[in-house]
TIMARDREN-463867 format. One record per residue (C-alpha): residue number from 1; x, y, z. Coordinates in nm, 3 decimals, padded with zeros to 5 digits. Example, Ala and Ser with C-alpha at 12.3 -4.5 7.8 and 13.67 -1.06 7.14 Angstrom:
% TIMARDREN-463867
R seq       x       y       z
R   1  01.230 -00.450  00.780
R   2  01.367 -00.106  00.714
END
This chain:
% TIMARDREN-463867
R seq       x       y       z
R   1  00.000  00.003  00.000
R   2  00.118  00.350 -00.081
R   3  00.039  00.656  00.134
R   4  00.041  01.023  00.026
R   5 -00.088  01.317  00.225
R   6 -00.100  01.701  00.217
R   7 -00.239  01.996  00.405
R   8 -00.484  02.261  00.285
R   9 -00.694  02.537  00.426
R  10 -01.051  02.595  00.309
R  11 -01.212  02.939  00.367
R  12 -01.555  02.976  00.518
R  13 -01.815  03.168  00.342
R  14 -01.875  03.360  00.666
R  15 -01.659  03.377  00.976
R  16 -01.772  03.084  01.188
R  17 -01.834  03.148  01.564
R  18 -01.961  02.919  01.840
R  19 -01.997  02.965  02.218
R  20 -01.710  03.107  02.416
R  21 -01.630  03.335  02.125
R  22 -01.429  03.087  01.919
R  23 -01.423  03.222  01.557
R  24 -01.261  03.075  01.242
R  25 -01.229  03.214  00.895
R  26 -01.056  02.905  00.743
R  27 -01.069  02.535  00.811
R  28 -00.728  02.365  00.821
R  29 -00.738  02.011  00.680
R  30 -00.522  01.706  00.639
R  31 -00.594  01.507  00.321
R  32 -00.473  01.149  00.288
R  33 -00.470  00.898  00.007
R  34 -00.411  00.518  00.024
R  35 -00.337  00.329 -00.303
R  36 -00.324 -00.038 -00.384
R  37 -00.214 -00.073 -00.749
R  38 -00.431  00.151 -00.958
R  39 -00.698  00.196 -00.693
R  40 -00.683  00.498 -00.460
R  41 -00.899  00.582 -00.162
R  42 -00.929  00.929 -00.003
R  43 -00.982  01.064  00.344
R  44 -00.948  01.386  00.538
R  45 -00.947  01.523  00.891
R  46 -01.003  01.881  01.002
R  47 -00.775  02.035  01.262
R  48 -00.977  02.154  01.558
R  49 -00.812  02.396  01.801
R  50 -01.020  02.306  02.108
R  51 -00.929  01.950  02.074
R  52 -00.561  02.051  02.059
R  53 -00.511  01.884  01.716
R  54 -00.314  02.049  01.442
R  55 -00.239  01.951  01.083
R  56  00.128  01.977  01.158
R  57  00.095  01.729  01.434
R  58 -00.096  01.478  01.221
R  59  00.157  01.514  00.938
R  60  00.443  01.465  01.178
R  61  00.286  01.150  01.318
R  62  00.229  01.021  00.966
R  63  00.582  01.087  00.855
R  64  00.734  00.912  01.157
R  65  00.534  00.601  01.103
R  66  00.470  00.611  00.731
R  67  00.656  00.284  00.672
R  68  00.418  00.109  00.910
R  69  00.114  00.264  00.758
R  70  00.214  00.141  00.420
R  71  00.340 -00.208  00.505
R  72 -00.005 -00.341  00.629
R  73 -00.138 -00.614  00.399
R  74 -00.477 -00.456  00.335
R  75 -00.777 -00.683  00.286
R  76 -01.064 -00.497  00.465
R  77 -01.104 -00.179  00.664
R  78 -01.193 -00.322  01.013
R  79 -00.859 -00.495  01.051
R  80 -00.678 -00.195  00.927
R  81 -00.862  00.029  01.177
R  82 -00.746 -00.186  01.470
R  83 -00.393 -00.174  01.341
R  84 -00.406  00.206  01.305
R  85 -00.578  00.242  01.645
R  86 -00.277  00.081  01.809
R  87 -00.027  00.257  01.583
R  88 -00.166  00.603  01.672
R  89 -00.342  00.563  02.014
R  90 -00.341  00.931  02.085
R  91 -00.440  01.076  01.749
R  92 -00.798  00.969  01.662
R  93 -00.826  01.248  01.401
R  94 -00.546  01.101  01.202
R  95 -00.680  00.743  01.248
R  96 -01.018  00.873  01.120
R  97 -00.869  01.017  00.795
R  98 -00.678  00.692  00.728
R  99 -00.982  00.478  00.813
R 100 -01.195  00.691  00.573
R 101 -00.941  00.646  00.293
R 102 -00.938  00.270  00.359
R 103 -01.315  00.245  00.337
R 104 -01.308  00.444  00.012
R 105 -01.040  00.212 -00.115
R 106 -01.228 -00.098 -00.013
R 107 -01.554  00.018 -00.172
R 108 -01.369  00.091 -00.499
R 109 -01.208 -00.255 -00.488
R 110 -01.552 -00.412 -00.436
R 111 -01.720 -00.184 -00.693
R 112 -01.996 -00.067 -00.457
R 113 -02.086  00.240 -00.252
R 114 -02.035  00.206  00.121
R 115 -02.401  00.221  00.217
R 116 -02.452 -00.082 -00.003
R 117 -02.163 -00.267  00.148
R 118 -02.329 -00.200  00.487
R 119 -02.656 -00.370  00.365
R 120 -02.854 -00.054  00.375
R 121 -03.082  00.078  00.104
R 122 -03.081  00.440 -00.005
R 123 -03.418  00.520  00.147
R 124 -03.569  00.713  00.440
R 125 -03.268  00.943  00.448
R 126 -03.295  01.257  00.668
R 127 -03.242  01.607  00.534
R 128 -02.933  01.787  00.656
R 129 -02.958  02.109  00.848
R 130 -02.762  02.432  00.770
R 131 -02.567  02.590  01.053
R 132 -02.592  02.951  01.156
R 133 -02.289  03.053  01.367
R 134 -02.306  03.305  01.649
R 135 -02.308  03.663  01.532
R 136 -02.517  03.979  01.577
R 137 -02.889  03.905  01.532
R 138 -02.892  04.113  01.213
R 139 -02.605  03.910  01.061
R 140 -02.758  03.582  01.162
R 141 -03.075  03.687  00.998
R 142 -02.886  03.787  00.683
R 143 -02.713  03.442  00.672
R 144 -03.054  03.268  00.711
R 145 -03.215  03.476  00.440
R 146 -02.928  03.422  00.208
R 147 -02.966  03.045  00.238
R 148 -03.331  02.941  00.233
R 149 -03.335  02.597  00.391
R 150 -03.584  02.358  00.559
R 151 -03.380  02.297  00.875
R 152 -03.138  02.536  01.054
R 153 -02.897  02.455  01.339
R 154 -02.847  02.762  01.552
R 155 -02.536  02.801  01.756
R 156 -02.621  02.958  02.093
R 157 -02.449  03.015  02.427
R 158 -02.491  03.393  02.458
R 159 -02.683  03.617  02.698
R 160 -02.940  03.681  02.426
R 161 -03.016  03.322  02.319
R 162 -03.393  03.362  02.339
R 163 -03.394  03.693  02.157
R 164 -03.182  03.531  01.871
R 165 -03.433  03.251  01.828
R 166 -03.735  03.481  01.848
R 167 -03.585  03.696  01.580
R 168 -03.514  03.397  01.355
R 169 -03.858  03.248  01.412
R 170 -04.023  03.565  01.310
R 171 -03.859  03.531  00.972
R 172 -03.889  03.157  00.898
R 173 -04.115  02.855  00.943
R 174 -03.823  02.621  00.899
R 175 -03.728  02.363  01.158
R 176 -03.489  02.512  01.414
R 177 -03.229  02.303  01.614
R 178 -03.019  02.455  01.891
R 179 -02.650  02.368  01.958
R 180 -02.534  02.531  02.288
R 181 -02.183  02.385  02.251
R 182 -02.182  02.326  02.629
R 183 -02.235  02.694  02.688
R 184 -02.512  02.679  02.956
R 185 -02.539  02.606  03.320
R 186 -02.820  02.385  03.454
R 187 -03.023  02.683  03.566
R 188 -02.982  02.857  03.233
R 189 -03.084  02.546  03.051
R 190 -03.393  02.495  03.277
R 191 -03.501  02.850  03.204
R 192 -03.426  02.851  02.828
R 193 -03.545  02.513  02.710
R 194 -03.925  02.567  02.777
R 195 -03.901  02.904  02.598
R 196 -03.719  02.736  02.305
R 197 -03.987  02.469  02.285
R 198 -04.255  02.747  02.259
R 199 -04.061  02.889  01.972
R 200 -04.070  02.555  01.787
R 201 -03.720  02.433  01.845
R 202 -03.676  02.061  01.764
R 203 -03.406  01.958  02.002
R 204 -03.103  02.083  02.205
R 205 -02.752  01.964  02.137
R 206 -02.498  01.958  02.424
R 207 -02.653  02.212  02.664
R 208 -02.399  02.159  02.944
R 209 -02.025  02.103  02.985
R 210 -01.923  01.765  02.862
R 211 -01.841  01.636  03.212
R 212 -02.154  01.766  03.396
R 213 -02.320  01.422  03.418
R 214 -02.516  01.513  03.736
R 215 -02.652  01.826  03.561
R 216 -02.746  01.630  03.252
R 217 -02.936  01.379  03.456
R 218 -03.140  01.656  03.606
R 219 -03.207  01.803  03.259
R 220 -03.291  01.457  03.120
R 221 -03.566  01.415  03.383
R 222 -03.718  01.764  03.330
R 223 -03.647  01.872  02.973
R 224 -03.944  01.931  02.746
R 225 -03.717  01.888  02.440
R 226 -03.494  01.602  02.341
R 227 -03.123  01.642  02.438
R 228 -02.846  01.516  02.212
R 229 -02.483  01.456  02.328
R 230 -02.194  01.593  02.122
R 231 -01.889  01.679  02.330
R 232 -02.009  01.424  02.594
R 233 -02.006  01.149  02.330
R 234 -01.666  01.123  02.161
R 235 -01.562  00.752  02.162
R 236 -01.738  00.424  02.161
R 237 -01.738  00.385  02.535
R 238 -01.921  00.715  02.575
R 239 -02.242  00.590  02.414
R 240 -02.350  00.386  02.712
R 241 -02.251  00.663  02.953
R 242 -02.491  00.899  02.772
R 243 -02.792  00.667  02.828
R 244 -03.015  00.821  03.097
R 245 -02.856  01.160  03.043
R 246 -02.932  01.228  02.677
R 247 -03.203  01.115  02.444
R 248 -02.961  01.073  02.157
R 249 -02.602  01.108  02.039
R 250 -02.428  01.307  01.769
R 251 -02.140  01.103  01.624
R 252 -01.853  01.292  01.476
R 253 -01.633  01.059  01.256
R 254 -01.326  01.269  01.314
R 255 -01.356  01.260  01.692
R 256 -01.455  00.896  01.730
R 257 -01.161  00.787  01.513
R 258 -01.351  00.696  01.195
R 259 -01.614  00.510  01.005
R 260 -01.529  00.176  01.165
R 261 -01.610  00.272  01.532
R 262 -01.903  00.486  01.416
R 263 -02.072  00.172  01.283
R 264 -02.048  00.021  01.629
R 265 -02.160  00.334  01.799
R 266 -02.478  00.337  01.599
R 267 -02.544 -00.029  01.689
R 268 -02.498  00.044  02.059
R 269 -02.721  00.360  02.044
R 270 -02.997  00.149  01.888
R 271 -02.968 -00.115  02.157
R 272 -03.011  00.163  02.410
R 273 -03.313  00.309  02.226
R 274 -03.132  00.638  02.161
R 275 -03.167  00.864  01.858
R 276 -02.870  00.889  01.630
R 277 -02.736  01.201  01.462
R 278 -02.411  01.236  01.265
R 279 -02.242  01.573  01.258
R 280 -02.001  01.779  01.061
R 281 -01.669  01.926  01.173
R 282 -01.660  02.145  00.859
R 283 -01.532  01.870  00.633
R 284 -01.517  01.927  00.260
R 285 -01.708  01.693  00.020
R 286 -01.449  01.420  00.095
R 287 -01.530  01.395  00.464
R 288 -01.901  01.481  00.412
R 289 -01.948  01.193  00.171
R 290 -01.835  00.958  00.447
R 291 -02.116  01.097  00.657
R 292 -02.351  01.079  00.364
R 293 -02.310  00.704  00.324
R 294 -02.452  00.670  00.683
R 295 -02.775  00.854  00.594
R 296 -03.006  00.544  00.579
R 297 -02.901  00.467  00.938
R 298 -02.958  00.811  01.087
R 299 -03.242  01.000  01.250
R 300 -03.077  01.343  01.201
R 301 -02.775  01.471  01.010
R 302 -02.562  01.790  01.013
R 303 -02.336  01.753  00.699
R 304 -02.329  02.108  00.573
R 305 -01.956  02.150  00.558
R 306 -01.950  02.191  00.177
R 307 -02.227  02.458  00.216
R 308 -02.035  02.651  00.476
R 309 -01.704  02.650  00.292
R 310 -01.638  02.865 -00.014
R 311 -01.388  02.612 -00.162
R 312 -01.394  02.235 -00.188
R 313 -01.166  01.933 -00.270
R 314 -01.407  01.693 -00.439
R 315 -01.735  01.646 -00.614
R 316 -01.994  01.382 -00.563
R 317 -02.269  01.531 -00.335
R 318 -02.577  01.719 -00.449
R 319 -02.773  01.920 -00.189
R 320 -03.133  01.976 -00.291
R 321 -03.327  02.187 -00.038
R 322 -03.182  01.985  00.254
R 323 -03.196  01.648  00.088
R 324 -02.861  01.481  00.006
R 325 -02.791  01.289 -00.307
R 326 -02.471  01.085 -00.349
R 327 -02.333  00.981 -00.687
R 328 -02.381  00.610 -00.621
R 329 -02.022  00.545 -00.741
R 330 -01.809  00.290 -00.547
R 331 -01.656  00.382 -00.215
R 332 -01.732  00.726 -00.081
R 333 -01.874  00.812 -00.425
R 334 -01.658  01.114 -00.482
R 335 -01.407  01.247 -00.738
R 336 -01.121  01.446 -00.597
R 337 -01.074  01.762 -00.808
R 338 -00.763  01.926 -00.651
END
């Protein structure tokens, strides 16, 4: 197997801000490619500052152990993921990129899209939301009006959360979802959630700090809206911890270390009667196509990375008023363009 990799930065259409004032104008990315003979699979991983992961770190780890990445006798992705997991135990973002490329490679070798290899039919797929980052109310309204969409995910965690949602609701009948990004206290959440329900919000994502399990247990008992875990559900072992604290989980491929563990996380969540969402970390079409292949297994999806970015690295996804259409080609179903 042959490995190649590179870094790139993709600009956002608008500066992207979440709770605690974190703002980005560009998304740094690591792109990887794995080849066996004439067949090449692609993957990518975004660098996320608040997880203390940089592209330079991922590239350094790759270069130091490139020989071991390449020498594996590749037959199928699950075995390769276990190998990578032990090779890079402290870098799940890098493992995710390589695992994604391995699945793309495997699908191309088998001549089938991934969702087909997973014995799912392309039916009952949820529509993706479109994310509105924190800004002034006027600018958030401008972003919404510039992108008519059936579902919006609204980033909150400000002193004026209710005012923001009221202003947006006055200008749209679309479904509204709220992502607090761990920006509330229990008392704030108890006060805000009933008001958000009255404003037609569908669910709340990660209302409290990721380690506030006692607070989440209280909210779980009293919330009038479903609560979904994001920062509290990173790895496989977190799914069971979230039961009784959240009504569902939001799986991020980059954080959980790839497609392979995500398959198991969905299975565990279903055993626990929890809802399943899969979310974006601002991936381009490469990473978003990996999310897209899971659509028949999901209740909700947030895969709007290609809509938020003003540049891309591949084609193969069509967004049609929230509905997602993949190319149906083998593997991820993409064609890398640069």
